[in-house]
C-alpha positions in Angstrom: 0.0 0.0 0.0 2.8 2.4 0.8 4.4 1.7 -2.6 1.1 2.6 -4.3 0.7 5.8 -2.2 4.3 6.8 -3.2 3.6 6.2 -6.9 0.4 8.2 -6.7 2.2 11.1 -5.0 4.9 11.0 -7.6 2.4 11.2 -10.4 0.7 14.2 -8.8 4.0 16.0 -8.5 4.8 15.3 -12.1 1.4 16.8 -13.1 1.9 19.9 -11.0 5.3 20.4 -12.4 4.1 20.1 -16.0 1.6 22.9 -15.3 4.4 25.1 -14.0 6.6 24.4 -17.0 4.1 25.8 -19.5 6.2 27.3 -22.3 5.9 31.1 -22.7 4.9 30.7 -26.4 1.9 28.6 -25.1 0.6 31.4 -23.0 -2.7 32.8 -24.3 -2.7 36.6 -24.8 -5.3 39.2 -25.5 -4.2 41.7 -28.2 -5.3 45.3 -27.8 -4.6 47.9 -30.5 -2.8 50.9 -29.0 -4.2 53.2 -31.7 -7.7 52.1 -30.9 -7.2 52.4 -27.2 -5.9 55.9 -27.5 -9.1 56.9 -29.4 -11.1 55.1 -26.7 -9.3 57.2 -24.0 -10.2 60.3 -25.9 -13.8 59.0 -26.0 -13.7 58.5 -22.2 -12.8 62.2 -21.6 -15.2 63.5 -24.2 -18.1 61.3 -23.1 -17.5 62.0 -19.5 -17.4 65.8 -20.1 -20.7 65.8 -22.1 -22.4 63.7 -19.4 -20.9 65.8 -16.6 -22.0 69.1 -17.9 -25.4 67.8 -19.0 -26.0 66.3 -15.6 -25.0 69.5 -13.8 -28.1 71.2 -15.1 -30.3 69.1 -12.8 -27.8 68.4 -10.0 -29.8 68.1 -6.8 -32.9 69.6 -8.2 -34.9 66.6 -7.2 -34.0 64.7 -4.1 -37.4 63.5 -2.9 -39.4 64.5 0.2 -39.8 61.8 2.8 -43.4 60.7 2.3 -45.7 60.3 -0.7 -44.4 61.4 -4.1 -46.3 64.4 -5.4 -46.2 65.8 -9.0 -43.0 67.6 -9.5 -41.1 65.8 -6.7 -39.0 64.1 -9.5 -38.4 64.7 -13.1 -39.8 62.4 -15.8 -39.0 61.9 -19.5 -41.5 64.6 -20.2 -39.2 67.2 -18.7 -36.4 66.7 -21.2 -36.0 69.9 -23.2 -38.1 71.9 -20.7 -36.9 74.6 -18.3 -34.5 73.5 -15.6 -36.0 73.9 -12.1 -34.2 75.3 -9.0 -31.8 73.1 -7.1 -31.8 72.8 -3.3 -29.2 75.6 -2.9 -30.4 78.1 -5.5 -32.5 81.0 -4.4 -35.2 83.0 -6.2 -32.7 85.6 -7.5 -31.3 83.2 -10.0 -33.0 83.4 -13.4 -33.7 79.8 -14.6 -36.0 80.8 -17.5 -33.4 80.4 -20.2 -31.8 77.2 -19.0 -33.2 74.1 -20.6 -32.6 70.4 -19.7 -30.7 69.3 -22.8 -27.3 67.9 -23.9 -24.4 70.3 -23.3 -22.2 70.2 -26.3 -19.1 72.4 -27.1 -18.0 73.1 -30.6 -14.4 72.9 -31.7 -13.8 76.6 -30.9 -15.0 76.2 -27.3 -13.2 74.8 -24.2 -14.5 72.2 -21.8 -14.1 73.1 -18.2 -13.0 70.7 -15.5 -15.4 69.7 -12.7 -15.2 67.4 -9.7 -16.1 64.4 -12.0 -13.0 64.9 -14.1 -10.4 67.0 -12.2 -9.3 64.5 -9.5 -8.9 61.8 -12.2 -6.9 64.2 -14.3 -4.7 64.8 -11.2 -4.1 61.1 -10.5 -3.1 60.4 -14.1 -0.7 63.4 -13.9 0.8 62.1 -10.6 1.4 58.6 -12.0 3.4 60.0 -14.8 5.1 62.7 -12.7 6.3 60.1 -10.1 6.8 57.3 -12.7 5.0 54.9 -10.5 2.2 52.3 -10.9 1.0 52.6 -7.3 0.8 56.1 -5.7 2.0 56.3 -2.1 0.2 58.1 0.7 2.6 60.9 0.7 2.4 61.3 -3.1 -1.4 61.6 -2.9 -1.3 64.1 -0.1 1.4 66.2 -1.7 -0.6 66.1 -5.0 -3.8 67.2 -3.4 -2.0 70.1 -1.6 -0.2 71.1 -4.7 -3.1 71.1 -7.1 -6.2 71.9 -5.0 -7.0 75.2 -3.4 -7.3 75.0 0.3 -9.9 77.7 0.6 -13.4 78.0 -1.0 -14.3 78.0 -3.9 -12.3 74.9 -4.4 -14.9 72.6 -5.9 -14.7 70.1 -3.1 -17.6 68.9 -1.0 -18.4 66.5 1.8 -15.7 63.7 2.0 -13.3 65.3 -0.4 -13.3 68.5 1.6 -12.9 66.7 4.9 -10.0 64.7 3.5 -8.3 67.9 2.4 -8.8 69.4 5.9 -7.2 66.3 7.4 -4.3 66.5 4.9 -3.7 70.1 6.1 -3.5 68.7 9.6 -0.8 66.3 8.5 -2.8 63.1 7.9 -2.2 60.9 4.8 -4.5 58.4 3.1 -6.0 56.1 4.2 -6.4 57.9 7.5 -8.2 60.7 5.6 -11.2 58.4 5.2 -11.1 56.9 8.7 -14.7 57.0 9.9 -13.4 58.3 13.3 -11.9 61.3 11.6 -14.0 61.7 8.4 -17.7 61.5 9.1 -18.4 61.7 5.4 -16.7 58.4 4.5 -20.0 57.0 3.2 -20.6 59.8 0.7 -20.3 59.7 -3.1 -16.9 61.3 -3.5 -14.8 58.2 -4.4 -17.2 57.1 -7.1 -16.5 60.1 -9.3 -12.7 60.4 -8.7 -11.4 56.9 -9.4 -13.1 55.1 -12.3 -10.0 55.9 -14.5 -7.9 53.3 -12.7 -9.9 50.7 -14.5 -8.7 52.0 -17.8 -5.1 51.9 -16.5 -5.3 48.2 -16.2 -7.1 46.8 -19.2 -8.7 43.3 -18.8 -7.2 43.0 -15.3 -9.6 44.4 -12.7 -7.7 42.9 -9.8 -4.7 45.1 -10.5 -6.9 48.1 -11.2 -8.4 47.7 -7.7 -4.8 47.5 -6.3 -4.0 50.8 -8.1 -7.2 52.4 -7.0 -7.3 51.2 -3.4 -5.5 54.1 -1.8 -7.1 56.8 -4.0 -10.5 55.3 -3.1 -9.6 55.2 0.6 -8.6 58.8 0.5 -12.3 59.5 0.9 -14.3 56.3 1.2 -14.7 53.3 3.5 -17.1 50.4 3.9 -20.0 50.3 1.3 -18.9 53.6 -0.3 -15.5 52.0 -1.0 -17.1 48.9 -2.4 -19.3 50.9 -4.8 -16.3 52.8 -6.1 -14.5 49.5 -6.7 -17.6 48.3 -8.6 -17.2 51.1 -11.1 -13.4 50.5 -11.4 -14.0 46.9 -12.2 -16.5 47.7 -14.9 -14.0 50.1 -16.5 -11.2 47.5 -16.5 -13.4 44.8 -17.9 -14.5 47.1 -20.7 -11.4 46.0 -22.6 -12.4 42.4 -22.5 -12.5 41.1 -26.0 -15.6 38.9 -25.5 -17.9 39.0 -28.5 -21.2 40.9 -27.8 -24.1 41.4 -30.1 -24.6 45.0 -28.9 -23.3 47.6 -26.5 -26.4 46.9 -24.4 -25.3 43.3 -24.0 -21.8 44.4 -23.1 -22.9 47.0 -20.5 -25.1 44.4 -18.8 -22.3 41.9 -18.8 -20.0 44.5 -17.3 -22.5 45.3 -14.6 -23.1 41.6 -13.7 -19.3 40.9 -13.6 -18.8 43.7 -11.1 -21.9 42.6 -9.2 -20.4 39.2 -8.7 -17.6 40.8 -6.6 -20.0 42.6 -4.2 -20.6 41.3 -0.7 -24.1 39.7 -0.8 -24.8 40.8 2.8 -24.3 44.6 2.2 -26.7 47.1 0.6 -24.8 47.7 -2.7 -25.4 44.1 -3.8 -29.0 44.2 -2.7 -29.5 47.5 -4.5 -28.1 46.0 -7.7 -30.4 43.0 -7.6 -33.4 45.1 -6.7 -33.0 47.5 -9.6 -32.1 44.8 -12.0 -35.3 42.9 -11.1 -37.4 46.0 -11.6 -35.8 46.6 -15.0 -36.4 43.0 -16.1 -40.0 43.3 -15.0 -40.6 45.7 -17.8 -41.8 48.8 -15.8 -40.8 52.3 -16.9 -37.5 53.8 -15.5 -39.5 56.5 -13.6 -41.4 53.8 -11.7 -38.1 52.1 -10.8 -36.6 55.4 -9.7 -39.6 56.1 -7.5 -39.4 52.6 -6.1 -35.8 52.9 -5.0 -36.8 56.2 -3.3 -39.5 54.5 -1.3 -37.4 51.5 -0.5 -34.1 53.2 0.5 -35.0 56.7 1.6 -38.5 56.3 3.0 -38.4 52.7 4.3 -34.6 52.3 4.8 -34.6 48.7 3.6 -31.5 46.5 3.2 -29.7 48.3 6.1 -29.5 51.6 4.2 -30.1 54.0 7.0 -29.1 57.4 5.7 -32.5 59.0 6.4 -32.2 58.2 10.1 -29.0 60.3 10.3 -31.0 63.5 9.5 -28.3 64.8 7.2 -28.5 67.9 5.1 -30.7 67.2 2.0 -31.3 63.7 3.4 -27.8 62.6 2.2 -28.4 63.6 -1.4 -24.6 63.2 -1.8 -24.5 59.8 -0.3 -22.9 56.8 -2.0 -25.8 54.5 -1.7 -28.8 56.4 -3.1 -26.7 57.7 -6.0 -25.4 54.1 -6.7 -29.0 52.9 -6.9 -29.9 55.9 -9.1 -26.9 55.1 -11.4 -28.2 51.6 -11.9 -31.5 53.0 -13.3 -29.6 54.8 -16.1 -27.2 51.8 -16.5 -30.1 49.3 -17.1 -32.6 51.5 -18.9 -30.0 53.3 -20.9 -29.1 49.9 -22.4 -25.7 51.1 -23.7 -27.1 54.0 -25.8 -25.0 57.0 -24.9 -27.6 59.7 -25.5 -30.4 57.7 -23.7 -28.2 56.9 -20.8 -27.2 60.5 -20.3 -30.8 61.6 -20.6 -32.1 59.2 -18.0 -29.2 59.9 -15.7 -29.8 63.6 -15.9 -33.5 63.2 -15.1 -33.2 60.4 -12.4 -32.5 62.8 -9.5 -30.2 63.3 -6.6 -26.5 64.1 -7.5 -27.4 63.6 -11.1 -24.1 64.7 -12.7 -22.0 62.1 -11.0 -23.7 58.8 -12.1 -24.3 60.3 -15.5 -20.6 61.2 -15.8 -19.6 57.6 -14.9 -21.7 56.1 -17.7 -20.8 58.8 -20.2 -17.1 58.1 -19.6 -17.6 54.3 -19.8 -19.7 54.3 -22.9 -17.5 57.0 -24.4 -14.5 54.7 -23.9 -16.3 51.7 -25.5 -17.4 53.5 -28.6 -14.5 56.0 -28.9 -14.4 59.7 -29.9 -15.4 59.4 -33.5 -18.6 57.5 -32.7 -19.5 60.0 -30.0 -19.4 62.8 -32.6 -21.5 60.6 -35.0 -24.0 60.2 -32.2 -24.4 64.0 -31.8 -23.8 64.7 -35.5 -21.2 67.4 -35.0 -17.5 67.9 -34.4 -16.9 68.5 -30.7 -14.3 70.3 -28.8 -11.2 68.5 -27.6 -9.9 71.4 -25.5 -9.9 71.1 -21.7 -9.2 73.6 -19.0 -8.1 71.9 -15.8 -7.5 75.2 -14.1 -11.2 75.9 -13.9 -11.2 73.9 -10.7 -7.6 72.9 -10.0 -4.2 74.6 -10.2 -0.4 74.3 -10.9 -0.5 72.2 -14.0 1.6 72.8 -17.1 0.6 75.2 -19.9 -1.6 77.3 -17.6 -4.0 74.3 -17.3 -4.9 74.2 -21.0 -4.9 70.7 -22.4 -6.5 68.6 -25.1 -8.3 65.2 -24.9 -5.7 63.9 -27.4 -2.8 64.8 -25.1 -4.7 63.5 -22.0 -5.1 60.2 -23.9 -1.4 60.1 -24.7 -0.6 60.6 -21.1 -3.0 57.9 -20.1 -1.3 55.6 -22.6 2.0 56.1 -20.8 0.5 54.9 -17.6 -1.0 51.8 -19.3 2.3 51.0 -21.1 4.1 50.9 -17.8 1.3 48.8 -16.1 1.1 46.3 -19.0 4.9 45.7 -19.0 5.6 45.8 -15.2 2.4 44.5 -13.6 0.4 42.5 -16.1 3.3 40.5 -17.5 2.4 41.8 -20.9 4.3 42.7 -24.0 4.3 45.5 -26.5 4.1 44.3 -30.1 6.1 47.1 -31.8 5.3 45.8 -35.3 1.5 45.6 -34.8 1.5 48.5 -32.4 -0.5 46.6 -29.8 -0.4 45.3 -26.2 -0.3 41.5 -25.6 -1.8 40.9 -22.2 -1.9 37.3 -20.7 -5.3 35.9 -20.0 -5.8 35.2 -16.4 -8.0 32.2 -15.7 
């Protein structure tokens, strides 16, 4: 019997050894065109900017009142193209009569301005190239924030971002800047809109994209808010997966389901995803789904989502959770259509520019700059002014989406070679990235 056991063990060891001795040429690679990827990165910045500025029109106009929904408490599809209504912080002196709820598009002679949906991502990309690193350190993040963000209002920071900056000024570094004992806003939306780009830095490898994004996310978020930010990062990374899909709709739903599989089933983000998906699949209109998540999560505080009980300003209209649920409405009902997704996201309510920007950036990346321009039937501006909200960048803050994409490619080049065990095919001008089983 001992002889048989020894023989069996010997055979097992031979099998394990043969797996480890897989020849390099037998490794399966995904090939990604660098030229196409650069166009996709331009599409990311352009799509995000369109969605950002369109969503800003309705930002926090509609946040719900705890109780029965009355006419006008939320926008519906009928409000598209009509006059924008007053947000929670706008007083009667502001003339809204000429502001319509419609796509914000800038012609080639105009300049896109940065906002909090684009400027922190711009800064992180700059810091990666400046420090020539794949993983930013706590001190690099802190120094970057203090160098490029004004410390006094108006600095375009709110809730957790502002509290993190205050803590940095006191000498703290990430991840202490999101420590719930120091930052009471750790469960707000901030990380969702400042870190999606890390998924694009690690194409087809969401695990490394999460590793890259972990500290930037924990600069402002913990617990469920951190998990939600990671959900978006995974979607962005998986967007480069070369699986064949019949449509962008099919791809977007696959991306969402892949990220959902990594959520903790016991926490509210997973339950929100499943709830919104079930309502979408039931065939009801998106407005009914939006109203339903309002009742479920803000009125009745189901699935351990207890923001309402905290009695926060605007009932936590900046919170990670309700805006995650709202983003899922435009994800599912937008069905991968850029214009429809932006429209629904803009009308869905709460912090409407943020979820809308996330999907505008992701769909913009998937279809690329040229397809975005075909969608809107016009040539669009590629000029970008980061100094609208941030400071101390080259060229007085004036940049272009093309140059921003080139700088993004530098980060990806380094990650592919040094972290993903990939290769650069100089002849075919492509990346060869090993498939991870």
